[in-house]
N, C-alpha and C positions, 0 to 999 in steps of 0.2 A: 717392284724390282726397279733398280738403277738401269739407265740406258747408257749405251756407248755409241757414239757416232763415228762410223768408220767409211771412209772412201776408198774406192778400188776401181781398176779398169778391167774390162772384159779381156780373157787371155786369148791370144790367137796362135801362139806357138806351143807345141807339145813335144813330148819326148824328154830323155835325159839331157840332150845337149841344150835344148831350149831351156830347160829348167835350170841348168848350171849357168847359162847366160844371165838369165833373170836375177839369180841369187848374187852373181858378181856385180849387178848394177843396184843392189840393195832392195831388190823386190822378193816377195814371198809368193810362190804359187798357192793358191787357195781353191777350194771348192765348197759350194753350199749345196748339200743334198736336199732335193725337193721333197721327196715323200708325198704319200697321198696323190700319186699320179703326176706331180708336178716335175718339171725337168731339173736336172743338176745343172749348176752354172759355175764354170771355171773362170777364175779371175786373179788379180794380181794386188797386193797391198804393199805399201813401203815398210820397211823394217821398223822404223821409228814410229809408225802410227799405231802399232799393236803392243807396244811394251806395256802401257797401263792397262791393257786388256788381259795379257798373258802373266806377266809378273805380279800378281796380287791374289789373295785368297777370296776376294769378292766375285760375284757372279753377276753378269750383265745380260741384258736383253740388247742385242746388237742391231741398230738402225744401219743397214747397208745401203750405201749409194753407189751403184755401179753405173753411172750415167743415166741411160734410159730405164735401166732396171733399178727399182727401190724395193727392198723387202726387209723383213724382221727376221733375225736369226739368233741362235744360241751357239756358244762354242762347244764343239763335240770333242775334237783331239787335236793336239799339237805334236808335230814330229820334230825332234832336235837332232842335230848332228851328234854321232855317238862319242866324238871326243871334244869338239868345240861346243860353245853354247849357242850356235847359230841355229835359228829356226828354219827348218827345211821346208815344212808344209803345214797348212791349217786346215782343218776340216770344220765347216759349219753346218748347222741344221736349220732349214728353213722353218719358220714358226707361222702358223695360221691361227687366226683368232678363235675359230671354232673347233680347233683340234688340239687335244692334250699333247704335251710334250713331256719327255722324261729327261730329267736333269738332276745332277747332284747339287745340294744346297748346303752352305756352311751351318754348323750348329753353334748357338751361343747359349750358355748356361747363365741363368739369372737368379740372383739372391744368394744369401748365406745359408748353406745346408745345416740342418740341425746336427748332423753328424759331425760337421767341421767345428761346430761350437763345443762339441764334446770331445774334440781332440783328434778327430779323424782327417783324412786327406782325400780332397775331391779329385777324381780323375775323369778325364773325357776319353772314352775309348773310341768313339766314332765322331771325327771332326766333320764329316760331311754324311748326309743321308740322300739316298736316291728317291726322288719324288716324281710322281705323275700329276700334272694339273694343266688347266688352260693358262696360257701366258698372263692373263689378266689377274690370276689367283696366286701367281708366284711371289712369294716374298724375297727380300734381299737375303734373309737368314731365317732359319728356324729357332725360335726362342723357347727354351725349356727352363720352367721354374723349379728349382731344386731346394727351395726353403724347407720343405717337409721330408728331405730325404736323410734318413738316420744312418748311424754307424752300421757297416756292414751290409747295407742295402744297395740296391741298383735300379736304374730305370731302363727298361727294354724298349724295343721299337714298338711292341704291342701295346705298351702303356700310353703311347702318345697319339693325340688326335688334333689335326689342323683342319679347319674348315676349307672344303674345296680341294684338299691335297691328300692324295694316296701315297703313303710311304711303301716302297717296294723292297726294302730290306727284310731279312728274315725277322719274324715276330719276336724271337727269342734272343735276338742280337742286342748285347749290352751297350747302351749309348753312353751312360756315365755311372759311376758308382762312388760311395764313401768307403775307403779302405781304412782299416785299423792300423795305426802307426804304432811303433814299439811303445811310445810313452802311453798311448790309449790303452794297449793290451796290458801294460804295467798297472794302470790305474784300475782297469776292470779286474785283474787279479788280486790287487789289494783290497778292492771294495768286496769281492766275493770271500776273501780271507776274512775280512773284518766281520762280515755277515755271519760267517760260520764260527768265529770265536764268540759273537754275541748269542748265537743259538746254542752253543755249547754251554755258556755261562748260565743261561736261562734254564737249561736242562738240569744242570748241577743244582741250581737254586731250588728247583721244584722237587728235587729228590731229597734235598734236606728238610 
């Protein structure tokens, strides 16, 4: 998994008034939740320092530098202003090397599906999957090979296996599928009609 370097400073002011003051200065209040008995840490980061972390489909392991405190974390939740695009608050989750974390990983489809070759359309129903794994086992994305996926067929969560990773979505949730297009339906109907005509002609010939 890619890493993201982020510097911040420990927060000493709390409450709505303090938060408003921080935001007016271009700072974002943040918290990293410890978990596993570790303490939560409140801190501040600059608005400009998190743009490449927030506004991207990529997932990062964040190396937090809070002065005397250094830790690894993952992005948990971002709160935005209901009208403006201003970031109001960011939640992180402390990552421990020997403890599994739960995170949503982006899905990437690989290969040309057999069903697409036959005129179907490939659709991605779940762009991210919820996974549980040690940080050392987390990939940047979950790659799914769709070359053998035929017309009208789908790949469900239960069909997928990744080493060292447990997928937490429902087993029957559809990740991707090859749908019949109008053209493909027309071709299938024409092929079926042609087969029917051939069978009918063969029957008539045998009767003669």
